[in-house]
N, C-alpha and C positions, 0 to 999 in steps of 0.2 A: 890192878888197871900197871902195874908199875910197870909192865915192857907197855903200852900206852905213849907218843908222844906224844907233848906235851896239849900240839896243836890240836887233839886229837879227843885230850882229856877237855878242854877248853870247848869245842864243839857237842862233847855229851852233857856238857853245864850248862851251853845256850840251851838244850832243848830241857835241860829237867829242870830248870827257869818258867818254860812255858807250862811245863807242866806241874811246878807249885803255885801258879797264874792261874791258873786254871782247877785246884784245888780251892783259893783262895776266892776265888768266884762262884765258887760252889757255897761257898759260907754267906758273902756279900756279894749278894747276885747285883748287878744292874743291869739298865735299861740300855741298849745295844742305840747306835746313834744311825747305825744306818741297820734298815731291816733284810735280814737274812743273814744277816756274819755269821748268829747261831754255831752253821757248823767247824767254822774256823776254831771256838773254844772245845769240838767234842774230840775223845780222845780217841777216834781211832784214825783225823784228820794229825791231831800231835801228833799219832804213829808214821803216817805214809810222810808228811813232812822228815822226821828226824830220817826215813827208807832214804829221801829223797835225797836228803842233806848227804849225808854217809854218803852213798852214790854220786854224786858235785865233788865232796870232797876229796874223795878221792880222786879222780877226771881233772882238776883242775890241778894238784901237783903233777900230772902228767902234759898239764897242757898249757900250760908257763904262768900260771900265777901263783900269788906268795901265796907262803900260808898261812895258817888259823898265826899264829904265833912264831913268826919266820925270823929264825937270828938274824935277819940283815934289813930289816927291817925294826926303822928308833919307836920308840913309847912316842916322838914329833908328830912320827908321820902317822904310824898307827892312830892315834889322839885324837891331839891337837890340831895339825891340820882337817881333820874329817872334823872339828869341833868347829872349827873357825868360818868354816863351807856349807853347815846343817846351821850355824844362827845366824850366817848372812843371806840362806834363802829361808831362815823365819820370817827375818825380817823386812825380806823381798814381798812374802806370800800376805804378811801384813800391813804393810802400808799403807796400802791401796784404801784399804777396810781404814782404817784410825783416823783418816783423812776426810771418812763420812765414801767413799765409793765402792765398787767393786773393781775386781783382782781377774781384770781378762785374761792373764798366763796363770791362772791357776786355776779347775775347774772344781773346786770346791771351797776356793778361797770367796761366794757368794754373798755372805754376813749368813747367812742360812743355818743351824742350830742342826752339827754334826761334830756339834764334842761331847764327849766327859767332863763330868763334873770335877771339879778335887774335891777328893782327894784322889777317888777311884780309879783318874784321869791316866795316874801315875800306871800303876800296872796293868793295865789297858792299853798307854800308849808304851806301852814294854813291849809290850805283850808281840803289838804290832809289827813295830819294829825288827825285832828279833827272828820274827816268821816273814816275815814279805821279804829279809830281805839272802835268809835261809834258802825261799822259796826262789826268787828271781834273781839273784842277784851268782849264792852260790852248786845254785841247781839249774836255774835256766841258762845262765851264761854258761859259766865250766860245759854243762853237757854239747851245749851247739858248739863252741867252741874247737873238743877231743873232737868228736864229730866231725866237722865239717873240715878243720885240720890235720887232727891227726889222722885218722880213719883212708878218708874218702883223697884228701892233698899231700898224705903219707906226710905228716908231716910240714908242706910249706905253705906259705903265704899265715903263719903263725898272725899274725900284729893286724892285718887288711879282715880274716875273719871273724877276731876280738873284738874291733872298734860295727860291725854288720852285727854280728851277734848285740849289742850292748843296742845297737838301735832299734834293734827289734825286739828284744824285749822292754825295750823305754815305754814301748807302744800301752803293755800291757794297764797300767792306769788309765791310765788319759783313754784307753777302749772305746769305753762304755757311754762317755760321753758326745764321742765320735758318735758312736752309734747314732745316739739320736738327732744329733746334727745333722747325721747324711739324711734322712729317712725326707724325703721330695724335696731335697734337691737337687738341681741341673751339676753338671760332669763340673763343669769351672767352679760352684760351690762348695765342689765337693773337695776340689783343689788346693779350695781355700783353708776349708777344713783339716785338711791334712798339714799346709803352711803351718798356719796358726797354731797348730798340736807340738808341732817340731820345734818351733822358737819359745813356746811355752815351759814358762822355768818349771813345772810337772815334768815335762818328756826334760827338760834338760838336763833338773837335777836327778834323774833316774842314769843318763848317759855320765855323769859326774860317780856315781856312784858306784857303779858296775868299773870308770876306771881304780876309783881306787880298792876295791877289791882285787881287782889283779895286779896293783899296784902295792898296795898294803897290807893284804888282806882283806876274809868278811872281815873283821871285827870292824875295823875301818867305815864298810858303809853302814853297818850298825850304827856306831858313833855318827857319822854325818846326820842318818832318819833322824835319831834321838836328839838330835840335838836339834834340829827340826822340830818335831815335836812340842817341845820342849816350851818353843819359842812357839809356837802355831797354834796347839791347841791343850796344850799344859797352864802355861802363862795366859795367854790370850784369853784360849774358849774354854777352859775350865775353872780359868778365875774371874768372867767377868757374865 
């Protein structure tokens, strides 16, 4: 692998980490907090993600994204800034719950049992953070920017296209909750649901993660999500 760049080796290292966590859970099975997530840990899913992420890695370099280990990005930008952003997001998520209220700005922060207990929460949420950021940011956002800006628009309007892609992909996580709320509602009610989603911490955090990924590389987005999971799932949810 000497001919591979540092960024490419780190990417394959992230996929290898998913494989190791999968093997660990074969030895130490866990009960998943959300039904239907078993497929996320299947070998075929990991292989598919690895291929999609590698395609995204190649396209991201052509679409104006910082590389995984970009020499122009400092470790402060790659690790510290995303870590602070994730910790703040985590505190925003749990603050209403600590006061006994529900968090209307985060669909999952309802007080229901959506957590894995410590210490299995650590490998579980490391897996989730790496998996989601590779899929959502490295693949989905990158391929949309490349396809629309580089191919269709012949290299024009790359920045506006990026923000459009970041916003579209940011709907991925809250969309199931939006679809539940849409059932039986009026057109005005639907507009309110969309507006409520756009100002939610979940949606905003996804847009920020996309920005960090473009500016500082995919590791920055992973670090932000890990920091959020540390507060929300591992400390608050896993230890209480």
